[in-house]
N, CA, C and O atoms as a CHARMM CRD file, in Angstrom:
* protein
*
  364
    1    1 MET  N   -112.79200  97.66500 -28.90800 PROA 1      0.00000
    2    1 MET  CA  -113.82900  96.93300 -29.39800 PROA 1      0.00000
    3    1 MET  C   -115.03100  97.38900 -28.96800 PROA 1      0.00000
    4    1 MET  O   -114.71300  98.24000 -28.13700 PROA 1      0.00000
    5    2 LYS  N   -116.29900  97.34900 -29.02000 PROA 2      0.00000
    6    2 LYS  CA  -117.35700  97.49700 -29.00000 PROA 2      0.00000
    7    2 LYS  C   -118.23500  95.93900 -28.94000 PROA 2      0.00000
    8    2 LYS  O   -118.24100  94.79700 -29.39900 PROA 2      0.00000
    9    3 ILE  N   -119.23300  97.25800 -27.61800 PROA 3      0.00000
   10    3 ILE  CA  -120.26500  95.32200 -26.88300 PROA 3      0.00000
   11    3 ILE  C   -121.53400  95.89400 -27.28300 PROA 3      0.00000
   12    3 ILE  O   -121.60600  97.07100 -26.92900 PROA 3      0.00000
   13    4 THR  N   -122.74300  95.40200 -28.00500 PROA 4      0.00000
   14    4 THR  CA  -124.15100  96.63700 -27.69100 PROA 4      0.00000
   15    4 THR  C   -124.88000  95.14700 -27.18900 PROA 4      0.00000
   16    4 THR  O   -125.20500  94.02900 -27.59100 PROA 4      0.00000
   17    5 ILE  N   -124.86700  96.19900 -25.78700 PROA 5      0.00000
   18    5 ILE  CA  -126.11200  95.21500 -25.10300 PROA 5      0.00000
   19    5 ILE  C   -127.47500  95.95200 -24.75300 PROA 5      0.00000
   20    5 ILE  O   -127.53500  96.91500 -23.98900 PROA 5      0.00000
   21    6 GLY  N   -128.62400  95.35000 -25.44100 PROA 6      0.00000
   22    6 GLY  CA  -130.00600  96.04500 -25.85200 PROA 6      0.00000
   23    6 GLY  C   -129.76100  97.44200 -26.93700 PROA 6      0.00000
   24    6 GLY  O   -129.10100  97.26600 -27.96200 PROA 6      0.00000
   25    7 ARG  N   -130.32400  98.76600 -26.62900 PROA 7      0.00000
   26    7 ARG  CA  -130.26500 100.00600 -26.87000 PROA 7      0.00000
   27    7 ARG  C   -128.76500 100.61900 -26.97600 PROA 7      0.00000
   28    7 ARG  O   -128.42700 101.35100 -27.90600 PROA 7      0.00000
   29    8 PHE  N   -127.96000 100.25600 -25.97900 PROA 8      0.00000
   30    8 PHE  CA  -126.76900 100.73400 -25.43800 PROA 8      0.00000
   31    8 PHE  C   -125.38600  99.88300 -26.32500 PROA 8      0.00000
   32    8 PHE  O   -125.29600  98.66400 -26.47500 PROA 8      0.00000
   33    9 SER  N   -124.50200 100.82800 -26.77400 PROA 9      0.00000
   34    9 SER  CA  -123.20200 100.55900 -27.32800 PROA 9      0.00000
   35    9 SER  C   -122.35200 100.69800 -26.36200 PROA 9      0.00000
   36    9 SER  O   -122.68000 101.72400 -25.76600 PROA 9      0.00000
   37   10 PHE  N   -121.08100 100.04800 -25.68500 PROA 10     0.00000
   38   10 PHE  CA  -120.32600 100.14000 -24.75800 PROA 10     0.00000
   39   10 PHE  C   -118.74800  99.65900 -25.38700 PROA 10     0.00000
   40   10 PHE  O   -118.29700  98.51400 -25.39200 PROA 10     0.00000
   41   11 HSD  N   -118.02400 101.02300 -25.94900 PROA 11     0.00000
   42   11 HSD  CA  -117.19600 101.48800 -26.85500 PROA 11     0.00000
   43   11 HSD  C   -115.88300 101.14200 -25.16000 PROA 11     0.00000
   44   11 HSD  O   -115.87400 101.67900 -24.05300 PROA 11     0.00000
   45   12 ARG  N   -115.13000 100.21300 -25.66700 PROA 12     0.00000
   46   12 ARG  CA  -113.80000 100.40300 -24.52100 PROA 12     0.00000
   47   12 ARG  C   -112.99600 100.88000 -24.93200 PROA 12     0.00000
   48   12 ARG  O   -112.59900 100.68100 -26.08000 PROA 12     0.00000
   49   13 THR  N   -112.36500 101.87400 -23.91100 PROA 13     0.00000
   50   13 THR  CA  -111.98200 103.26600 -24.07500 PROA 13     0.00000
   51   13 THR  C   -110.32300 102.51400 -23.19900 PROA 13     0.00000
   52   13 THR  O   -109.35000 102.90000 -23.84700 PROA 13     0.00000
   53   14 CYS  N   -110.06100 101.96800 -22.46000 PROA 14     0.00000
   54   14 CYS  CA  -109.08000 100.67100 -22.26400 PROA 14     0.00000
   55   14 CYS  C   -108.89200  99.78600 -21.61100 PROA 14     0.00000
   56   14 CYS  O   -109.61500  99.80400 -20.61500 PROA 14     0.00000
   57   15 SER  N   -108.20300  98.91200 -21.67100 PROA 15     0.00000
   58   15 SER  CA  -107.89600  97.52500 -21.68800 PROA 15     0.00000
   59   15 SER  C   -107.91700  97.11700 -20.57500 PROA 15     0.00000
   60   15 SER  O   -108.68000  96.20800 -20.24900 PROA 15     0.00000
   61   16 THR  N   -107.17600  97.63300 -19.82800 PROA 16     0.00000
   62   16 THR  CA  -106.54300  96.74700 -18.04000 PROA 16     0.00000
   63   16 THR  C   -106.17700  98.47500 -17.70900 PROA 16     0.00000
   64   16 THR  O   -105.91200  99.50800 -18.32300 PROA 16     0.00000
   65   17 CYS  N   -106.38600  97.93000 -16.18100 PROA 17     0.00000
   66   17 CYS  CA  -105.85300  98.85200 -15.03100 PROA 17     0.00000
   67   17 CYS  C   -105.98100 100.08300 -15.68000 PROA 17     0.00000
   68   17 CYS  O   -104.97700 100.54700 -16.22100 PROA 17     0.00000
   69   18 PRO  N   -107.19800 100.78700 -15.72800 PROA 18     0.00000
   70   18 PRO  CA  -108.52200  99.92200 -15.52600 PROA 18     0.00000
   71   18 PRO  C   -108.99700  99.98100 -16.95800 PROA 18     0.00000
   72   18 PRO  O   -108.86100 100.82400 -17.84500 PROA 18     0.00000
   73   19 GLU  N   -109.67100  98.66300 -16.88500 PROA 19     0.00000
   74   19 GLU  CA  -110.67800  98.52600 -18.12500 PROA 19     0.00000
   75   19 GLU  C   -112.04300  99.36100 -17.76000 PROA 19     0.00000
   76   19 GLU  O   -112.85300  99.11900 -16.86500 PROA 19     0.00000
   77   20 GLN  N   -112.04900 100.77500 -19.05600 PROA 20     0.00000
   78   20 GLN  CA  -112.78900 101.03600 -19.39600 PROA 20     0.00000
   79   20 GLN  C   -113.97200 101.38500 -20.33100 PROA 20     0.00000
   80   20 GLN  O   -113.67400 100.91000 -21.42700 PROA 20     0.00000
   81   21 TYR  N   -114.96800 101.89000 -20.39200 PROA 21     0.00000
   82   21 TYR  CA  -115.99300 101.76700 -21.91700 PROA 21     0.00000
   83   21 TYR  C   -116.47900 103.61600 -21.26700 PROA 21     0.00000
   84   21 TYR  O   -116.59400 104.32800 -20.26800 PROA 21     0.00000
   85   22 ASP  N   -116.59800 103.55900 -22.68400 PROA 22     0.00000
   86   22 ASP  CA  -117.63100 105.23800 -22.60300 PROA 22     0.00000
   87   22 ASP  C   -118.92400 104.60400 -23.59000 PROA 22     0.00000
   88   22 ASP  O   -118.85900 104.02100 -24.67200 PROA 22     0.00000
   89   23 ILE  N   -120.14400 104.98400 -22.71800 PROA 23     0.00000
   90   23 ILE  CA  -121.65200 104.09700 -23.13500 PROA 23     0.00000
   91   23 ILE  C   -122.01900 104.90800 -24.14100 PROA 23     0.00000
   92   23 ILE  O   -121.50300 106.02600 -24.13900 PROA 23     0.00000
   93   24 TYR  N   -122.84200 104.61800 -25.07800 PROA 24     0.00000
   94   24 TYR  CA  -123.60400 105.31900 -26.02000 PROA 24     0.00000
   95   24 TYR  C   -124.98500 104.49300 -25.97300 PROA 24     0.00000
   96   24 TYR  O   -125.09800 103.34100 -25.55600 PROA 24     0.00000
   97   25 ASP  N   -126.19900 105.45800 -26.57400 PROA 25     0.00000
   98   25 ASP  CA  -128.01800 104.74100 -26.88000 PROA 25     0.00000
   99   25 ASP  C   -127.73400 104.98200 -28.07100 PROA 25     0.00000
  100   25 ASP  O   -126.72300 105.52900 -28.51200 PROA 25     0.00000
  101   26 GLU  N   -128.53700 104.61700 -28.56400 PROA 26     0.00000
  102   26 GLU  CA  -128.80900 104.22700 -30.13300 PROA 26     0.00000
  103   26 GLU  C   -128.51600 105.53200 -30.80900 PROA 26     0.00000
  104   26 GLU  O   -127.77800 105.50600 -31.79500 PROA 26     0.00000
  105   27 THR  N   -129.14000 106.96500 -30.28200 PROA 27     0.00000
  106   27 THR  CA  -128.29300 108.24000 -31.34500 PROA 27     0.00000
  107   27 THR  C   -126.96800 108.25900 -30.92600 PROA 27     0.00000
  108   27 THR  O   -126.45900 109.36000 -30.71400 PROA 27     0.00000
  109   28 GLY  N   -126.46000 107.47600 -30.80300 PROA 28     0.00000
  110   28 GLY  CA  -124.80500 107.82500 -30.53700 PROA 28     0.00000
  111   28 GLY  C   -124.57300 108.56800 -29.55000 PROA 28     0.00000
  112   28 GLY  O   -123.38300 108.88300 -29.53300 PROA 28     0.00000
  113   29 THR  N   -125.47200 109.23200 -28.26300 PROA 29     0.00000
  114   29 THR  CA  -125.00400 110.57400 -27.34500 PROA 29     0.00000
  115   29 THR  C   -124.07100 109.26100 -26.60600 PROA 29     0.00000
  116   29 THR  O   -124.33600 108.06000 -26.66800 PROA 29     0.00000
  117   30 LYS  N   -123.29600 109.70300 -26.13600 PROA 30     0.00000
  118   30 LYS  CA  -122.44800 109.29400 -25.15200 PROA 30     0.00000
  119   30 LYS  C   -123.18500 110.30300 -23.94500 PROA 30     0.00000
  120   30 LYS  O   -123.33200 111.52000 -23.83600 PROA 30     0.00000
  121   31 ILE  N   -123.61400 108.93400 -22.98600 PROA 31     0.00000
  122   31 ILE  CA  -124.34700 108.87000 -21.74900 PROA 31     0.00000
  123   31 ILE  C   -123.71700 108.20400 -20.56800 PROA 31     0.00000
  124   31 ILE  O   -124.47300 108.17400 -19.59700 PROA 31     0.00000
  125   32 ALA  N   -122.76200 107.76300 -20.41500 PROA 32     0.00000
  126   32 ALA  CA  -122.92700 106.87600 -19.17300 PROA 32     0.00000
  127   32 ALA  C   -120.82000 106.63400 -19.37300 PROA 32     0.00000
  128   32 ALA  O   -120.37300 107.02200 -20.45200 PROA 32     0.00000
  129   33 TYR  N   -119.98800 106.15300 -18.54300 PROA 33     0.00000
  130   33 TYR  CA  -119.03800 106.06300 -18.31000 PROA 33     0.00000
  131   33 TYR  C   -119.00600 104.38100 -17.18400 PROA 33     0.00000
  132   33 TYR  O   -119.75900 103.87600 -16.35200 PROA 33     0.00000
  133   34 ALA  N   -118.25000 104.18500 -17.54000 PROA 34     0.00000
  134   34 ALA  CA  -117.94400 102.80800 -16.29700 PROA 34     0.00000
  135   34 ALA  C   -116.60200 102.34000 -16.87600 PROA 34     0.00000
  136   34 ALA  O   -116.22700 102.22000 -18.04200 PROA 34     0.00000
  137   35 ARG  N   -115.81200 102.04300 -15.34500 PROA 35     0.00000
  138   35 ARG  CA  -114.93700 101.47200 -15.53800 PROA 35     0.00000
  139   35 ARG  C   -114.43000 100.59900 -14.36900 PROA 35     0.00000
  140   35 ARG  O   -114.80000 100.94900 -13.24800 PROA 35     0.00000
  141   36 LEU  N   -113.43600  99.23900 -14.49700 PROA 36     0.00000
  142   36 LEU  CA  -113.11500  98.55400 -13.49500 PROA 36     0.00000
  143   36 LEU  C   -111.70600  98.54000 -12.99700 PROA 36     0.00000
  144   36 LEU  O   -110.83200  98.12200 -13.75500 PROA 36     0.00000
  145   37 ARG  N   -111.36300  99.00300 -11.65800 PROA 37     0.00000
  146   37 ARG  CA  -110.15000  99.50700 -11.33200 PROA 37     0.00000
  147   37 ARG  C   -110.76200  99.34700  -9.73300 PROA 37     0.00000
  148   37 ARG  O   -111.77100  99.66300  -9.10200 PROA 37     0.00000
  149   38 TYR  N   -109.38600  98.60100  -9.50500 PROA 38     0.00000
  150   38 TYR  CA  -109.06400  98.48100  -8.09400 PROA 38     0.00000
  151   38 TYR  C   -110.32500  97.32000  -7.29800 PROA 38     0.00000
  152   38 TYR  O   -110.79500  97.40100  -6.16300 PROA 38     0.00000
  153   39 GLY  N   -110.61100  96.27700  -8.38700 PROA 39     0.00000
  154   39 GLY  CA  -111.95000  95.47600  -8.04400 PROA 39     0.00000
  155   39 GLY  C   -112.71400  95.73800  -8.20600 PROA 39     0.00000
  156   39 GLY  O   -113.47900  94.77600  -8.14600 PROA 39     0.00000
  157   40 HSD  N   -113.44700  97.05200  -8.55200 PROA 40     0.00000
  158   40 HSD  CA  -114.58300  97.76800  -8.18200 PROA 40     0.00000
  159   40 HSD  C   -114.97700  98.42800  -9.50700 PROA 40     0.00000
  160   40 HSD  O   -114.53400  99.51600  -9.87500 PROA 40     0.00000
  161   41 PHE  N   -116.01300  97.53500 -10.32200 PROA 41     0.00000
  162   41 PHE  CA  -116.52800  98.10300 -11.22400 PROA 41     0.00000
  163   41 PHE  C   -117.40600  99.39200 -10.87500 PROA 41     0.00000
  164   41 PHE  O   -117.97500  99.32900  -9.78500 PROA 41     0.00000
  165   42 VAL  N   -117.56300 100.29600 -11.46200 PROA 42     0.00000
  166   42 VAL  CA  -118.63900 101.61000 -11.31900 PROA 42     0.00000
  167   42 VAL  C   -119.03100 102.32900 -12.18700 PROA 42     0.00000
  168   42 VAL  O   -118.19300 103.09900 -12.65500 PROA 42     0.00000
  169   43 CYS  N   -120.51700 102.37800 -12.77800 PROA 43     0.00000
  170   43 CYS  CA  -121.03900 103.16400 -13.87700 PROA 43     0.00000
  171   43 CYS  C   -121.33300 104.10300 -13.59200 PROA 43     0.00000
  172   43 CYS  O   -121.74300 103.93000 -12.44400 PROA 43     0.00000
  173   44 ALA  N   -121.51400 105.82200 -13.99400 PROA 44     0.00000
  174   44 ALA  CA  -121.89900 107.33400 -13.80900 PROA 44     0.00000
  175   44 ALA  C   -122.30500 107.55200 -14.85500 PROA 44     0.00000
  176   44 ALA  O   -121.78900 107.27600 -15.93900 PROA 44     0.00000
  177   45 MET  N   -123.61400 108.25000 -14.55900 PROA 45     0.00000
  178   45 MET  CA  -124.05600 109.07700 -15.71100 PROA 45     0.00000
  179   45 MET  C   -123.88700 110.53200 -15.40800 PROA 45     0.00000
  180   45 MET  O   -124.46500 111.00200 -14.42900 PROA 45     0.00000
  181   46 PRO  N   -123.10900 111.30800 -16.20400 PROA 46     0.00000
  182   46 PRO  CA  -123.78400 112.71200 -16.11600 PROA 46     0.00000
  183   46 PRO  C   -124.34000 113.27800 -15.68000 PROA 46     0.00000
  184   46 PRO  O   -124.21300 114.09700 -14.77000 PROA 46     0.00000
  185   47 ASP  N   -125.74700 112.64700 -16.77300 PROA 47     0.00000
  186   47 ASP  CA  -127.56700 113.33000 -16.65900 PROA 47     0.00000
  187   47 ASP  C   -127.18600 113.22300 -14.85000 PROA 47     0.00000
  188   47 ASP  O   -127.11500 114.26300 -14.19700 PROA 47     0.00000
  189   48 ILE  N   -127.04000 112.32000 -14.41800 PROA 48     0.00000
  190   48 ILE  CA  -127.48200 112.51400 -12.78800 PROA 48     0.00000
  191   48 ILE  C   -126.80400 112.38400 -11.75100 PROA 48     0.00000
  192   48 ILE  O   -126.86300 111.57000 -10.83000 PROA 48     0.00000
  193   49 MET  N   -125.68300 113.86100 -12.10800 PROA 49     0.00000
  194   49 MET  CA  -125.09300 114.24100 -11.25300 PROA 49     0.00000
  195   49 MET  C   -123.75900 113.72800 -11.12100 PROA 49     0.00000
  196   49 MET  O   -122.84300 114.10700 -10.39100 PROA 49     0.00000
  197   50 GLY  N   -123.83600 112.46800 -12.25900 PROA 50     0.00000
  198   50 GLY  CA  -122.33600 112.06300 -12.11700 PROA 50     0.00000
  199   50 GLY  C   -122.18600 110.83200 -10.89700 PROA 50     0.00000
  200   50 GLY  O   -121.13800 110.33900 -10.47800 PROA 50     0.00000
  201   51 LYS  N   -123.76000 110.48100 -10.43600 PROA 51     0.00000
  202   51 LYS  CA  -123.75300 109.67200  -9.06700 PROA 51     0.00000
  203   51 LYS  C   -123.61700 108.17100 -10.44100 PROA 51     0.00000
  204   51 LYS  O   -123.90300 108.12600 -11.63700 PROA 51     0.00000
  205   52 PRO  N   -122.97200 107.02600  -9.34000 PROA 52     0.00000
  206   52 PRO  CA  -123.17800 106.00600  -9.91800 PROA 52     0.00000
  207   52 PRO  C   -124.58800 105.25000  -9.92500 PROA 52     0.00000
  208   52 PRO  O   -125.44100 105.34200  -9.04200 PROA 52     0.00000
  209   53 VAL  N   -124.63900 104.75700 -10.67900 PROA 53     0.00000
  210   53 VAL  CA  -126.12100 103.66400 -11.85900 PROA 53     0.00000
  211   53 VAL  C   -125.77100 102.63200 -10.97500 PROA 53     0.00000
  212   53 VAL  O   -126.61200 102.35800 -10.11900 PROA 53     0.00000
  213   54 PHE  N   -124.58600 101.91400 -10.98800 PROA 54     0.00000
  214   54 PHE  CA  -124.50600 100.61600 -10.75900 PROA 54     0.00000
  215   54 PHE  C   -123.26300 100.35500 -10.40600 PROA 54     0.00000
  216   54 PHE  O   -122.42000 101.01400 -11.01600 PROA 54     0.00000
  217   55 ALA  N   -122.76600  99.39500  -9.39500 PROA 55     0.00000
  218   55 ALA  CA  -121.51500  99.49300  -8.79700 PROA 55     0.00000
  219   55 ALA  C   -121.22600  97.72200  -8.32100 PROA 55     0.00000
  220   55 ALA  O   -122.20100  97.06800  -7.95200 PROA 55     0.00000
  221   56 CYS  N   -120.30300  97.28600  -8.35700 PROA 56     0.00000
  222   56 CYS  CA  -120.31400  95.87400  -7.77200 PROA 56     0.00000
  223   56 CYS  C   -118.46100  95.81200  -7.87700 PROA 56     0.00000
  224   56 CYS  O   -117.74500  96.66000  -8.41000 PROA 56     0.00000
  225   57 VAL  N   -118.06200  94.65200  -7.25400 PROA 57     0.00000
  226   57 VAL  CA  -116.68500  94.11400  -6.62500 PROA 57     0.00000
  227   57 VAL  C   -116.21400  93.26000  -7.78700 PROA 57     0.00000
  228   57 VAL  O   -117.07100  92.60600  -8.38100 PROA 57     0.00000
  229   58 ILE  N   -115.57100  93.22400  -7.98600 PROA 58     0.00000
  230   58 ILE  CA  -114.68200  92.30800  -9.06100 PROA 58     0.00000
  231   58 ILE  C   -113.01700  92.29700  -8.39100 PROA 58     0.00000
  232   58 ILE  O   -112.20800  93.14800  -8.02100 PROA 58     0.00000
  233   59 GLY  N   -113.09100  90.38800  -8.52100 PROA 59     0.00000
  234   59 GLY  CA  -111.64200  90.11100  -7.88500 PROA 59     0.00000
  235   59 GLY  C   -111.47200  90.94000  -6.51100 PROA 59     0.00000
  236   59 GLY  O   -112.40300  90.85500  -5.71000 PROA 59     0.00000
  237   60 ASP  N   -110.56800  91.58200  -6.24000 PROA 60     0.00000
  238   60 ASP  CA  -109.28900  91.73400  -4.95600 PROA 60     0.00000
  239   60 ASP  C   -109.10000  93.38900  -5.30800 PROA 60     0.00000
  240   60 ASP  O   -109.92100  94.04400  -5.95000 PROA 60     0.00000
  241   61 ASP  N   -108.00700  93.83900  -4.81900 PROA 61     0.00000
  242   61 ASP  CA  -107.61900  95.55300  -4.84700 PROA 61     0.00000
  243   61 ASP  C   -106.77000  95.33000  -6.06300 PROA 61     0.00000
  244   61 ASP  O   -106.42200  96.41400  -6.53000 PROA 61     0.00000
  245   62 TRP  N   -106.27800  94.21600  -6.79600 PROA 62     0.00000
  246   62 TRP  CA  -105.80300  94.15800  -7.92500 PROA 62     0.00000
  247   62 TRP  C   -105.96600  94.15300  -9.20300 PROA 62     0.00000
  248   62 TRP  O   -105.12400  94.26100 -10.09400 PROA 62     0.00000
  249   63 THR  N   -107.69200  93.95400  -9.28400 PROA 63     0.00000
  250   63 THR  CA  -108.36000  93.52700 -10.46400 PROA 63     0.00000
  251   63 THR  C   -108.42900  94.98200 -11.40400 PROA 63     0.00000
  252   63 THR  O   -108.75300  96.12300 -11.07300 PROA 63     0.00000
  253   64 GLY  N   -108.10800  94.57800 -12.33900 PROA 64     0.00000
  254   64 GLY  CA  -108.21700  96.33400 -13.14900 PROA 64     0.00000
  255   64 GLY  C   -108.56800  95.89900 -14.22600 PROA 64     0.00000
  256   64 GLY  O   -107.86000  96.49300 -15.03900 PROA 64     0.00000
  257   65 GLU  N   -109.59100  94.85100 -15.04700 PROA 65     0.00000
  258   65 GLU  CA  -109.70500  94.03500 -15.88000 PROA 65     0.00000
  259   65 GLU  C   -110.64100  92.77900 -15.33800 PROA 65     0.00000
  260   65 GLU  O   -110.52700  92.04700 -14.35500 PROA 65     0.00000
  261   66 PHE  N   -111.62400  92.85200 -16.41400 PROA 66     0.00000
  262   66 PHE  CA  -113.23900  91.24400 -16.37400 PROA 66     0.00000
  263   66 PHE  C   -111.87400  90.20200 -16.21300 PROA 66     0.00000
  264   66 PHE  O   -110.73500  90.55700 -16.51500 PROA 66     0.00000
  265   67 LEU  N   -112.17400  89.05800 -15.75700 PROA 67     0.00000
  266   67 LEU  CA  -111.51900  87.92400 -15.40500 PROA 67     0.00000
  267   67 LEU  C   -112.44400  86.86400 -16.78700 PROA 67     0.00000
  268   67 LEU  O   -112.14500  85.72300 -17.14000 PROA 67     0.00000
  269   68 SER  N   -112.92000  87.23000 -17.00700 PROA 68     0.00000
  270   68 SER  CA  -113.48500  86.39600 -18.46900 PROA 68     0.00000
  271   68 SER  C   -114.26000  87.09200 -19.40400 PROA 68     0.00000
  272   68 SER  O   -114.87800  88.09700 -19.05300 PROA 68     0.00000
  273   69 ASP  N   -114.29900  86.67500 -20.55900 PROA 69     0.00000
  274   69 ASP  CA  -115.51400  87.08800 -21.51900 PROA 69     0.00000
  275   69 ASP  C   -116.79900  87.29300 -20.86100 PROA 69     0.00000
  276   69 ASP  O   -117.36100  88.38800 -20.85600 PROA 69     0.00000
  277   70 SER  N   -117.31900  86.13300 -20.24500 PROA 70     0.00000
  278   70 SER  CA  -118.70800  85.75900 -19.79200 PROA 70     0.00000
  279   70 SER  C   -118.94900  86.60000 -18.60200 PROA 70     0.00000
  280   70 SER  O   -120.03100  87.08700 -18.27400 PROA 70     0.00000
  281   71 GLN  N   -117.49900  86.74700 -17.82100 PROA 71     0.00000
  282   71 GLN  CA  -118.09100  87.82100 -16.23500 PROA 71     0.00000
  283   71 GLN  C   -118.03100  89.23100 -17.08300 PROA 71     0.00000
  284   71 GLN  O   -118.78800  89.98900 -16.47700 PROA 71     0.00000
  285   72 ARG  N   -117.43100  89.97000 -18.29200 PROA 72     0.00000
  286   72 ARG  CA  -117.57800  91.13400 -18.59500 PROA 72     0.00000
  287   72 ARG  C   -119.21500  91.10800 -19.46800 PROA 72     0.00000
  288   72 ARG  O   -119.76500  92.20500 -19.56500 PROA 72     0.00000
  289   73 ARG  N   -119.83600  90.06100 -19.98200 PROA 73     0.00000
  290   73 ARG  CA  -120.61100  90.03500 -20.73700 PROA 73     0.00000
  291   73 ARG  C   -122.13500  90.36300 -19.53200 PROA 73     0.00000
  292   73 ARG  O   -123.12700  91.03200 -19.82400 PROA 73     0.00000
  293   74 ALA  N   -121.87400  89.66500 -18.21900 PROA 74     0.00000
  294   74 ALA  CA  -122.58600  89.61300 -17.15200 PROA 74     0.00000
  295   74 ALA  C   -123.07800  90.97500 -16.63300 PROA 74     0.00000
  296   74 ALA  O   -124.19300  91.49400 -16.57800 PROA 74     0.00000
  297   75 VAL  N   -121.70400  91.40700 -16.23200 PROA 75     0.00000
  298   75 VAL  CA  -121.59900  92.91300 -15.30700 PROA 75     0.00000
  299   75 VAL  C   -122.11400  93.98600 -16.96100 PROA 75     0.00000
  300   75 VAL  O   -122.96000  94.87300 -16.85200 PROA 75     0.00000
  301   76 LEU  N   -121.79500  93.84000 -17.60800 PROA 76     0.00000
  302   76 LEU  CA  -122.18700  94.50900 -18.09200 PROA 76     0.00000
  303   76 LEU  C   -123.60300  94.77600 -18.78100 PROA 76     0.00000
  304   76 LEU  O   -124.18800  95.81600 -19.08100 PROA 76     0.00000
  305   77 ASN  N   -123.90100  93.50400 -18.90400 PROA 77     0.00000
  306   77 ASN  CA  -125.36700  93.41600 -18.97900 PROA 77     0.00000
  307   77 ASN  C   -126.02600  94.03700 -17.67500 PROA 77     0.00000
  308   77 ASN  O   -126.89400  94.87300 -17.92500 PROA 77     0.00000
  309   78 ASP  N   -125.74000  93.74800 -16.11000 PROA 78     0.00000
  310   78 ASP  CA  -126.12700  94.32500 -15.36400 PROA 78     0.00000
  311   78 ASP  C   -126.05300  95.84800 -15.46400 PROA 78     0.00000
  312   78 ASP  O   -127.00900  96.45200 -14.97900 PROA 78     0.00000
  313   79 CYS  N   -124.90400  96.68800 -16.10800 PROA 79     0.00000
  314   79 CYS  CA  -125.20000  97.84600 -16.23600 PROA 79     0.00000
  315   79 CYS  C   -125.86400  98.31500 -17.20900 PROA 79     0.00000
  316   79 CYS  O   -126.38900  99.39200 -16.92800 PROA 79     0.00000
  317   80 ALA  N   -126.10800  97.85400 -18.50500 PROA 80     0.00000
  318   80 ALA  CA  -127.00000  98.29400 -19.49100 PROA 80     0.00000
  319   80 ALA  C   -128.58000  98.63000 -18.58300 PROA 80     0.00000
  320   80 ALA  O   -129.19500  99.67000 -18.81700 PROA 80     0.00000
  321   81 THR  N   -129.12400  97.54000 -17.49400 PROA 81     0.00000
  322   81 THR  CA  -129.69900  97.50000 -17.06300 PROA 81     0.00000
  323   81 THR  C   -130.18900  98.64100 -15.64900 PROA 81     0.00000
  324   81 THR  O   -131.31100  98.73700 -15.15000 PROA 81     0.00000
  325   82 ALA  N   -129.22400  99.22000 -15.35900 PROA 82     0.00000
  326   82 ALA  CA  -128.89400 100.09000 -14.56700 PROA 82     0.00000
  327   82 ALA  C   -129.51900 101.13400 -15.32600 PROA 82     0.00000
  328   82 ALA  O   -130.63600 101.62900 -15.17600 PROA 82     0.00000
  329   83 ILE  N   -128.32800 101.47400 -16.44100 PROA 83     0.00000
  330   83 ILE  CA  -128.71900 102.36500 -17.30200 PROA 83     0.00000
  331   83 ILE  C   -129.76800 102.82900 -17.54000 PROA 83     0.00000
  332   83 ILE  O   -130.12200 103.97300 -17.25700 PROA 83     0.00000
  333   84 GLU  N   -130.63000 101.69800 -18.29400 PROA 84     0.00000
  334   84 GLU  CA  -132.19900 102.20500 -18.25400 PROA 84     0.00000
  335   84 GLU  C   -132.86000 102.65700 -16.83900 PROA 84     0.00000
  336   84 GLU  O   -133.66000 103.58900 -16.90500 PROA 84     0.00000
  337   85 ARG  N   -132.67800 102.25600 -15.94700 PROA 85     0.00000
  338   85 ARG  CA  -133.48200 102.50000 -14.86700 PROA 85     0.00000
  339   85 ARG  C   -132.72300 103.67500 -14.59000 PROA 85     0.00000
  340   85 ARG  O   -132.44500 103.59400 -13.39300 PROA 85     0.00000
  341   86 GLY  N   -132.22500 104.75400 -15.07400 PROA 86     0.00000
  342   86 GLY  CA  -131.72400 105.91900 -14.67800 PROA 86     0.00000
  343   86 GLY  C   -132.12500 106.98600 -15.52000 PROA 86     0.00000
  344   86 GLY  O   -132.35800 108.17800 -15.31400 PROA 86     0.00000
  345   87 TYR  N   -132.15600 105.93400 -16.96200 PROA 87     0.00000
  346   87 TYR  CA  -132.91900 106.90100 -18.02200 PROA 87     0.00000
  347   87 TYR  C   -134.61500 107.38000 -17.43000 PROA 87     0.00000
  348   87 TYR  O   -135.09300 108.50700 -17.55700 PROA 87     0.00000
  349   88 GLN  N   -135.37600 106.05200 -16.70800 PROA 88     0.00000
  350   88 GLN  CA  -136.51200 106.46700 -16.57800 PROA 88     0.00000
  351   88 GLN  C   -136.40900 107.73200 -15.14000 PROA 88     0.00000
  352   88 GLN  O   -137.31300 108.55800 -15.01800 PROA 88     0.00000
  353   89 TYR  N   -135.68300 107.71700 -14.54300 PROA 89     0.00000
  354   89 TYR  CA  -135.48500 108.38800 -13.31000 PROA 89     0.00000
  355   89 TYR  C   -135.45800 109.50300 -14.01400 PROA 89     0.00000
  356   89 TYR  O   -136.43000 110.25400 -13.92500 PROA 89     0.00000
  357   90 GLU  N   -134.58300 109.78000 -14.68600 PROA 90     0.00000
  358   90 GLU  CA  -134.83200 111.21600 -15.64700 PROA 90     0.00000
  359   90 GLU  C   -135.84700 111.64100 -16.41700 PROA 90     0.00000
  360   90 GLU  O   -135.97400 112.79700 -16.82100 PROA 90     0.00000
  361   91 ALA  N   -136.48900 110.85000 -16.60800 PROA 91     0.00000
  362   91 ALA  CA  -138.39300 111.25300 -17.62900 PROA 91     0.00000
  363   91 ALA  C   -139.00100 111.95000 -16.88900 PROA 91     0.00000
  364   91 ALA  O   -140.12500 112.34500 -17.19800 PROA 91     0.00000
């Protein structure tokens, strides 16, 4: 599954426990990684030392996938916004 948000493409590499994504920019360069595991969604960018650029709590300790497509879209949109800020930080 691939979801495009703005100039970023989220490629789902695992669908559950954890649900995870490799994230690419418009040139096809992998720029970030995100996953939802144990109720925590975290997105990190290797270019800024692998530190999280976005994180939030989803469900409880047993949650390893989004509860709905609308929730997935909303969180990935917030993640894309945070990645954009990370890009600006690196510039």
